[in-house]
C-alpha positions in Angstrom: -25.7 -6.4 102.0 -28.8 -4.4 101.5 -32.4 -5.5 101.6 -33.9 -3.3 98.8 -33.2 -0.5 96.4 -34.5 2.2 98.9 -31.9 1.1 101.4 -29.2 1.1 98.7 -30.3 4.6 97.7 -30.1 5.9 101.3 -26.6 4.3 101.8 -25.2 6.0 98.7 -27.2 9.2 98.8 -29.0 8.5 95.6 -32.6 8.5 94.6 -34.4 5.2 94.2 -34.9 6.0 90.5 -31.2 6.5 90.0 -30.4 3.2 91.7 -32.9 1.5 89.4 -31.3 3.2 86.4 -27.9 1.9 87.4 -29.1 -1.6 88.2 -30.8 -1.8 84.8 -27.4 -1.8 83.2 -27.0 -5.3 84.6 -29.6 -6.3 82.0 -27.3 -5.4 79.1 -26.2 -8.4 77.1 -23.0 -10.0 78.5 -21.2 -9.1 75.3 -22.0 -5.4 75.7 -21.0 -5.5 79.4 -17.7 -7.1 78.5 -17.0 -4.6 75.8 -17.7 -1.7 78.2 -15.5 -3.3 80.9 -12.6 -3.8 78.5 -12.6 -0.3 77.0 -9.3 1.4 77.2 -9.0 3.8 80.1 -9.3 7.4 79.1 -8.1 10.6 80.8 -11.1 12.5 79.4 -14.8 12.1 79.5 -16.3 8.7 79.3 -17.3 8.1 75.6 -20.9 7.6 76.5 -23.2 8.0 79.4 -25.4 5.6 81.4 -28.4 7.6 80.0 -27.4 6.7 76.4 -27.1 3.0 77.3 -30.6 2.8 78.9 -32.4 2.0 75.6 -30.1 -1.0 75.2 -31.5 -2.5 78.4 -34.9 -2.9 76.7 -33.5 -5.6 74.5 -33.7 -8.5 76.9 -33.3 -11.5 74.6 -29.9 -12.6 75.9 -31.5 -14.6 78.8 
């Protein structure tokens, strides 16, 4: 358990900004999260990056 994002960043050697970016993915609509989690495993590169998903976190009407 961590108390805040700064502590999480230190624990995993990330910047606080990067931790925030990753945590923002939790704001994706449940349907999008489910789709991502159920994508077939690939031996190559991931089909899209976290950076490309960021704009989707701005649509927060699933709450």
